[in-house]
N, C-alpha and C positions, 0 to 999 in steps of 0.2 A: 471458365473461371474454374482458379482451382482453392480446396478448401483443405482444412485441417482439422482431424475427426478423432474423438475416441470412440473406436469401434464398442467398447466392452470395460469395463473395469481390467485392472491391470496394470504391468510396466509400459515404459515406453512403446513397446512391440505392440501395444493395441494403436497408434497413434497409425493415420491411415488418411494418403492426400487420395483426395477424391475429385473428381472433375465433374462439375455442374453448370445451368442455365445460367446466367448472371439473374439478381434480383429485378423485377419490375420495378419501374415506378407507379407510387402509390401518396396519396394526399395524407400529408400530417407527417413521410418521411424525407431523409436526407438519403442518398447514394456517396459513400465516400469509397474511391479508391486507395487500399491498404498502401501505408510506406514503411511505417517502421509499428513495430509492435517491442514485447516486453513479457521478460519471462516470470511468474510469484508461484509460490509457494503452492496458492491455492490451484494452481494450473497444476499441480501434482496430486494435490487432496484431490485436483476436482476426479482424479483417475479411480479413486477407490471408489469401494462398493460402498455409497452413505447415502441416508435419506436424500430425497427433492437433487436428486444428480440423476437426471436420465440419461439413457444411454441407447442409442449412438448420436453424439454431439458434440458439434462445432465448438471448440475450446477456444479459450482467448480473453483477457478481459483489458489489455491495455491497447489501445494504437491512436497512432497518430498516422494522418494521410490529405490528400486533398479531394476538396469534392466533387463528382464526377456527372452526378445528377440533382440540381437543388428542391426537383419538385416544386412544392410551393411554398416552399419555406424559406430566409429571409440573407441568406448563402447564393453566391454566385459561383458556377461552374471555375473550376481550378482552385479556391480558397483553400488556405492552407485551413485542417481544423484536429480537435482532439476530441477523444469521444467520452462522455460521463459513462464508467460501467456497472451502473446501477439501473436497471428496469423499475420505474416507479407512475403509481397510476396519475401525480399530477391534480388529482382534486378531495382526496381525506384529508385528514386535518394534520396531518404532521405534513405532507406536502405542501398545505397551502400557508406552512408555518415555516417553509422552506429547509426540512428537514425531509428529502428525500432518502438518507439511508434508514430513516424511521418507517417509509410506508408500510400500510398494513397490507399491501401487496407487492413488498418489493422482491426481487429475484436480481441476482449478481450473474450478467451476462458471462457464459462460459462458465459454468457451474451450475445454474437453475435453470439454465435456456440459454440456447445456442450464441456462443461468443463473436468472437470479432476474427479471427485468426482466416480469412478468406482473401482473396482478391478485392472484390468487391464486397461492403457493407451496407446492408440499408435497416438505418435507426432513425426512432421518433426524432424532429428536428431538436426537441427539448433536449437532446444526452448528448449536441454538438454544442463548441465552443469553438472560435476563432483563435487562431493562435496566434498573438503579438509577432512584428516580422523581426522583432529583433531575439525571438526564441526560435532554435535549430527541430525541425521535427526530432530526432534522436531525443531531446533533452526533453520534448514534450511529452513524448510517449512513456521516459520514464515515470510519472509522474499520477496517475489516474489509483493504482491500488496503493502503493508504497507510500507514497509522498503524501496523498489526501490522507489516510487512514491515519499519522504519525500527526497531518498538521491538528486533524478535525482532536485529535484525542488533548494532545496539548498547547493548541493555542484556543481552537471553540470552545472546550469544554474543560480544561483544564485552568484554563487564563494563564500560562506562564508569562515569566515576566520576565523585565531587564532585570541580573540582578542576584536573579533566583538561582538554585543548587539542582539541577535535575539528574536520576540518576536511568540508566540504561539499560535494564536487564537484557541480553540478547543484540548487542549494539553494532555485530556484523553482519545482520541479516536485513533485508531490502529495508524495514520499516524502521529498524533502529538505526540506521544507517541515518533514514532518513530523521528520523525524531534528534540526532546528532544536528544534521546540518537547519535544523530551522530553529531548532534551539541558541544554535551559533546566531543563526541571524537574525533573532533577540536579544543578545548577549547576554545571554546564559552562561552559567558554569554549567561543564557538563561534564559528568563522572561516566565512564561506557564501559561493557566488560566486553569480552570475547575468548572463548577456549584456547584459542590461536595462538602461539605466540608471532608467527610470522604476519600476522592480521593487526598485531598492535599499533608496528609505526608506519601501517596505512593508519591506521582508524585517528590514528598521533595530529599527523598530515590533513587528514580530513576537519580537523577542529579538535578534539578532543582535548581537553585541559587534563586528565586523566586516567588512565586505560588500567583497568584490575582484571583476573580470573576472577570468575563466578565459582569459587573454588568453598573451604570452610571457611577460610579467615577473610571472605569479604563484606561479612558485618562488621569486623575489627576496624577493617581498612578505613571504609565507608565515614566511619563514626569519627576514626582520627582524622581523614580528611577534612572534617565539617567541624574540627573541636570539640566531637561531644553533642552537635545538636541534631545532626539528621538532614534529609536533604529534603527539600519544599517540594520536589514534583519526583517520581516514581516512572517510567517509563517500560513497563512489562510485555515483551512482546515475547515471555518462554512459561508464561502460568506455572501450574502445579505445583513445587514446595517454595517457588521463588514466591507467592502471594505471601507468604507468612513472613519470607524475610522483608518484602515491598513493606509490610506492616510492624517491622522493626522498626528500619531505619528514615521511614518516611516521618519528619517532626509532626505535632501537634498542629493542626489545624491543616498539616501538608495533602497532594491530592496522589490516587494512586490509576493510574491509567493502566488496561490491560486490554491488547487486540490480538491474544492468542494464546493455544494449550499446547506448545510444542511440548513442552515439560510434562504434560498431563493437564486432564480437567477437572479432574478430583483435587478439592485443596479443603481442610481443617485448622479453623481459627477460631479463639474468642471471640463473638459479637464485641464484647464489650472495649476491645479493643478498637472497634468504628468509632464507636460513638463517647469512649469516653475523652476521647482523642481527638475527636471533632474532624476525623480523617474521610476524605470522599475519595467513593472507591467508584471508578469511572470503566464504566464499558464500552471499547468503543468498535462496531464493526462499518469499516470504510469512512468515508466523508461526505459532504455536499455537494453542489453543483458549486457552490459559492467559495467552498473549502480550494476547490481545485481551481476556480478563477482567479482567487487571489496568490495561489503556487505558480500560475500562468504571469502572474505580474510581479513576485518575488524574482520569479529568471529572468525576467525582460527589464527587471532596474538592475541585475548585478550583483542581487543580495543573496541569490542561492542561486549552485551550480549541480544539478546532478551527478553523481559520480556511474561512468558508464566503465561495468569491469570488461564487456567484451560485447563485439556483434556476430553474431551468425547469420547466414542464409536462411530463409523460413523455410526452406526444404530440409534443412538442418535443427529443424525446434529438438529433434529425441535429440541432438547432442549436445544443446542447450541445457534442455531439462536432466541429463546425466551431471551436468555440470553443477547446477544448483542442489543438485540431491546430494553428491560428494561432497559439500559443502567448499569447492574448492576457487570463488570467488567473492570480491569486494565491490559493491556495488552492483548496480542493474544490468540484466544481460539483456541484448536486444536482439531482434529479431528486424533482418531486411528482408522487404517484399520486395 
């Protein structure tokens, strides 16, 4: 059985294809045969020498496949399934509330513990979701990290509603594009952003009402588009200086969802901006199993169609990561096992 491992911190040269014996059945676990995975920025960050990231480590957090051995679980051999990428205890207060992404003992598969990019993967039954017949394995594999994070932030936490206006900062990345599509699925007006002129038409085709450049004129252009009122919700996939911008463009009583620090982890703003304007600043780390199930339902009903940029053989995972690092993609980059 082959699996893909980060041997040590570094560039794509630290990726190794390793042969290993297949996992043994164990009570409480399902063994899944990999079919499609997808690449996320967290895979690239996972190569960095950061706290809580062990090496060597199997990487990969998004995976769809078929059940190879159901063990004592509720599935049958051959069932098409999707893996929820957060390891959780199932017994703490947060887990019992259905908030697995806030589990006191959580770990992201592929980052904090061995991940899913193996021919065969053994995971707890609770991390396995059945894929509806009308949803392809490719579409399912696109959902767990990027789309679940966006759904949790916009729908579960911020409560984005039909008719509201959303600003997406970092609109051509995985989570930003997912935010656009999810917002259009609930009939919101979406202003999104990208630094690449060639990506603007692609974002318009994906459903964006307006596509702007994240330059010094962004504040004025957003305010002009909203008749000086600002937006109801900001989905911030950048962080850094853009947090201050988000606070300027959001309406009183609005919501800001942050899920990344691509533009920096340090921010400076007056706390009065939050309380005086009744603004909710929401931090999001992945989403819940319920969020992922809701996404599968949206896809099965034809209300959401994940955008696939490209498909690479799993053996070319290094090339797939390079494509993402060079920001040459729009949509999910998949791996075929």
